[in-house]
N, C-alpha and C positions, 0 to 999 in steps of 0.2 A: 376093229371098233374098240377094243379095249386100249390099244396103242394110242388112238386119236383122242381118248378121253384122258389119258396120262399126259399126252402133249399139251391138252388144253390146260390142264391143272398147272403143269410146268410153266407154262407162258404166264398164268395168272399170278402164279407166286413171284415170278421174276419181275411183273409189272408192280405188283404191291412192294417188292423190295425198292424198285426204283423210286416209286411214289414216296416212301417212308425216307428214302435218302434226300429226296428232293426238300421235303417237309423239314428235315433235320438241318439241311443247309440253309433253308430259309430262316429257320429259327435262330440257327447261329449267326446268320448275317445280321438279323434283326437285333440279337442280343449284343453283337459287337457294335453296332450302330448306336444303340442306347448307352453302352459304357462310355463310348468315345464322346458322348454329348455331356458327360458328366463334369462337375466341377467341384475343387475343394473350396469351401466357403468357411467364413468365420461363424461362430455359433450365435454370437451377437453382432449387432449391425456395426458397432464402434470398436475398434482396436486400440488399447491404450499401451504407450509405451513404459517400459520397467516392470510390467506385471504379465503373469501368464495368461495366454490367450489361447482359446480352444478353437480348432477348425474341424469340420466335419466332412466326410464323405459316405455316401450311402450307396453300396453297390447292391443292385437288385438282383433277387433270384439266384443268390448264391450263399453258401453257408460259410462261416468263419474258417472252417477247416479248409475251403477251396481257395480261400485268399491269402496271398503272401504280400507283404508290403516291405520295400526297402527303405532303410533310414535314409532321409533326405539330406544331401549335401547342400548347405545353405551358404548364401554370401555373407560377408562381413556385417556385423550389426544385427544379427538374427541368431538365436540360440535356440537348439532343439532341447525340448525339456522331457516329454515321454510320450507314448503312444500306447493304444488299445483297440482291440477288435471286440465287438459284441453282437448277438443277434439283433437285427433291426426288426422290431415287432410292428405291424400294422393291421389294424382291426382285429387284434387278439391272436394273429397268427403270424408265424415267421416268414418275412417278406424280403429277406436279403441280410448284408452284412453292414454294420455301422463301423468305420474307421475314425476315431478320434485322435488328434494330433495336438499338442500343446507347444507352442513357441513363445519366445520372449524377445520383444523388440527393443533395442537400446535407444533409438532415437525417434523421435515424432517426424515423419515424413512418409512419403510414398515409397513402397517395396515391391519389387516384381520377384516372385519366387518361382524355382524351377519345378517343372512337372513332378508330381508324385509318381513313381514307378511302382506298379503293383503287377502281381500275376494272379489270373483266375483259371483255375483247373489247367496251370501250366503255360498259359497264354499270356504274354506281356502286354501292358498297355502303360500310356503314359497320361496321366490325368492333371491338367493345368488347374493352376490356382488363378481365381481373380485377383486383379491389381488390389493390393492391400493399402489403404490409406491409414496410417498410425498418427494418432493424436496423443498429445501429452496427458498422462493421468491426471483427472481432476483433483485427486487427493493430495497431489504434490504441487498444484498450482496455487500460487499467491494472487489474490485479487489485485486489479490494476485501476488507478484513477486516471482517467483522460479528460482533458479540456480541449475542446474543439472550438476555434474561434471562426467567425463568420468570414474573416479575411483568408481563411485556409490554414492558419497556424494550428499546430496540434503539439500539446505537450502531455507528459505523463508524470506519475509520481516517482519514477526511477530516473528521470532525466535530469542532467545538470546544464545549466546556462551559463557560458563565460561573459555573455554581454546581453544587451538588450534584445528582446525577441523580435519587436517590429517598432515602427514609428508611428505615432498618431499625433493630432493636434489637440490641443486643450480645449475640452468642451465636446469632443466627437464622442458618440456613444459606441461602445464596443460590445456587440453581443456574442455570447458564448454559451455552449453546452457542456454540461458536465455528464460523463459517461463511466459506467464501471463495468469491468470485464472480469469473468472466471468468479463471479460472486452468486450466491444463492439469494441472499437476503441483505438489504440496506437497513441498518438498525438506526443510524443517525446520520445527519448532514449538517455540518456547521460551517460558518466562515467568518474571516475577519477581514475588515476593509480598511486599506490605508487611508490617512487623512487626506483632505483636500480632494475628496471624491464623491460621487453619488453611486449608490449601488442598489440595484431593484431585482427582486425575484420575480421572473416572468411567469414561469410554469414549473410545477412539480408533477413527475411522472409516477406511475403505479408502484414501482419498486420502492418508492420512499414511504409508502404507506405501511412497509413492514410486512408485506405479503411474500412469503417464500415463492420463488420461481419453479420450484420443484427441483428434483434431483437429477433429471436429465440433463447430460452436459450440453452445454452451448458455449462456443467461443465468441459469440457476436458481441458487440458493444451495445451494453443497455443504457438508455438515457435515464438520467436522475432528476436533473433539473435544468432549466434554462434561465440565464441570468443576463443583465445588462449592466455594464459599469461605464462610468463617465469621469475621466480624470479631468480636474479642474486647474491644475497648476503646472506649468512648464518645468521639466526636468527630468532626471531618472526616477522612476517611481515604481514601486511594487506592485504586481498584480494582487487581486483579492485571494486571500489565503483560503482554500478550500479544505475541509477536513471531513472524512468520512468513515463510518464504522460499518464493516461489512462481514457477513458470515461465509466462510468458505465452504467448498464441497466436502472437505473433510470433518465439517462440523466445527471447526474453531472460530475464532473471532479476531479480526485484525483491523487497526486503525490506520487509515492512509492519509496522508498529507501532501498536498502539493508543495514541491520543492520552492525555495526563494526564486521567483522569476520576476525579470523587471522589464519595463518598457520605456522607450524614450518619448516623452511628451513634450510637443513643440508649442510655441506661443501661438495662440489663437490668430488667424489671419483676418483682415478686414475683408467684408464681403459687401462690396459697393451695388451689387444687383439687388439686395434686397430692399423692399419698400421700407419707407421711414417709419410707418406704423406696425411693421411686422414683429412678430416675437423674435425673429432672428436678428433684427438690427439691435433690440435691446440686449439680446444676448451678446453679440460681437462688442457692443459698447462697454459692457461691463467687463470683458476680458482686455480689451484694449486699453481701458482706463486703469485696470490693475496692472497691465504692463509697465505703465508709467511711473506708478507710485509704490506698487508693492513687489515688484519682480525680485528685488534682492533680499526681501524678508521671507519669501515663501521657500519653505524647506521640506523635503520628503521625508528626511530621517536625520538624526543628529550625526554629524560627522566624528571622526576620530578625535579631532582637535576639540569640538564640543564636549565629547566625552571625557577627556582629559581635564578640560576646564571644570566640568561637573564634578569629577572626582577630587579636584584641588579645592573647590568650594566646601565639599562635605569634609574633607579632611580638616579644613579650617574651622569648619563648624564643630568637629568633634573634638578639637583642642581648644576651643574658646569656653571661658567659663561662662560669660554673658553671650548667650548664642543668638540673641534676637536679631542683631544686626547680620551676623554672617547667614543665618537662616533666611532672612529676608532677601539678601543678596542672590542666595542660592535659588530660592523660588522665583524670583523675577527672572532669572536666566532660564530656569525650566520652563516658565510660561512662554518665553520668546520662542523656545525651540519647539513648544508644543509637545513637552514630554510630561507625561503624568506624575503628579506628586507621589514621590515614593518613601515618605515618612522622614521624620526628623532623625539626625543623627544624637547618639548619647553623648554626653559631656564627660570627657576623661577629667578634666580638672575638678568638676562636682563629685566624681568618684572618689578622686583623691582626698578632698577635703573631707567628705563624709568619713573616709576610712579613718583620716587622721583624728576627726573629733570622736569617733568611736573609740578608738584606742585610748585617746585622752580621758574621756568620761569613764571608760572601764577602769583605767588605772586609778582615776579619782576615787571611784567606788571601792576599790580594793584598799586603798589608804584610809577612807573612812571605816570599813570594816576593822582594820587593823586599830584604828583609834576608838574602835567601840561605839562610834556614832552610828547605829543601825538604822535609825530613821532616815537620816541623810543618805546612808548607803544603799538603802532600798530604792530611794528615789532616784538616785544616781544609776543604779542598775537597771531600773526601767527606762529611764533616758537612753542608756547605753544600747538597751535592747531595741528601742526604735531606731536609733541611728544605725544600729546593725541591720535592720531590716531594710532600711533605704540604702545602705551600702550593698547589701545583697542583690537587690533589684538592680540598682545601677550597675554592679559588676557583671550581672547576667547580660544586661543589654550590651555591655562593653565587650564580652566575650564572643558574642555572635559575629561572625564574619560576613562582611558585605562587600559589594563591588558595583561598579558601574558597567553595564554591559554595552560593548561595542557593536553588537550585530552579529549575526551568523546563524548556524542551524543548531537546533536542540535535539539531541538524539536519545533514545530509550537505553542505549548502552554506550559505554565508553569506546565507540568504534565508528569511524567515519563513514562506514559502508552501512551501518544499521539504520533502521527506520527512522524518518524524520518525524519529530513529535509535535512541534508546533513553533510558530514564530514569536519572537519577543522584539519589540522595537529597540533601537538602539538608544543609549542615554538612560534606559531604566536603571533603578537600584534593584539588585537582586540578592538574595541570601545565599551564601555559600556554604552548603552543607557538608561536603566531603572533597578531599583532594586526593587524586590517585595519578601520579605521574604527571603528564601533560593535560590530564583532564580534570575539571571540576564539576560536582553536581550542585546544581543551583534550583532554588525555589523561586517562581515568578508568578505572583498571583496564586491562582489555583493550579499551576502547571509546574512540573518538575522534570528535569531531564539533565543530560551530560552535555558540556560544551568544553571547547578547547581553553585552557588557560590563558591563551594569549588573546582572547576575546573579552576579557574582564580586566578592569582596573581595579585592584584591590583597594578599598578605603581604610587605611591603617591609622 
């Protein structure tokens, strides 16, 4: 009887041992399955190039001392920065191990990282990374100005054009939208319109109201304004110049300008299908009549020969004592070209006459003082002072250097790859304030910038 009780206890103990082993194996299988479902993920949703980015892996039900991590072998373009293991706390209790890894990605593109190899209680696992899409760090991005035309043409502020972008007929309306990319806020939007054209602002968008878009990065194109441009004269003509001031993600402010882009404008064609009393017939009539009488007179900009002629007339005006005739000829030529009046030239003969008179009167005053004719000497000195003041003013005007601008880009620094500041029409008189090698710093109205010396004819 005693032997039977002992045998029963032994069988019960063996059963309990087998049941415990089965439970342990089931728990181990469940734990292994859970670990294999893990992924290494970036701490933030967006990964930026050129900066340290943190990736996180949480291993459940394991202490940091139970987990070993191999240093990953990474493909080209990715650098390993550092790694750490810490307790993962959930609901106030230790719930596992958190593994933090820092990487740096060189370029903005999509990367595939090799699995992270770890050991948990001496059992090896390979934990995969999700595919990583790396974008450029917003702090390093310079906003971009984009013009998108309804005909499908698109240009931006970094683009250079060797010829006309497209061809249109005189009088055709060209719609386009201005976009900005990589900008937080638009502070100002301005434009310059070439002559012989109509320009209409159709719509302003929310970003032009000065409201920040927020610091969350977005690479999408944000509409700024929608416009309509209507060239009226045939020839090669410049597009309206768009100038925008925007705030960057780094907190800086940058001014963007559309480069000098041109289109080919053809003569307006006769449209026989339009009724006699329609607006279109009047429109076509106006342009076809202009073709017969004014075609040769219409110019979109002063040519280089025109600029040389203007510079010659201004030089002639500068060296004339009686400037009225020379100035009248120069103004008439500027009017024919549609060039804005840039001011009169100072007279060099007048300066020399004033200087001679000043010297002669001063010498006469000295002689009167020597002869002790003090009253006459004082009067002569006063007259000499008046002439000296006139001579000084005339000399200051002559000492300023001016030139006739032949057209081209105006830059913020003397470098052809630098930001484009603003356009200036060819044929304009500009003040030359500084010369540095092949570069000149000019002042044109309220705008200043650097231009190539070859784009100015100096008025000497």
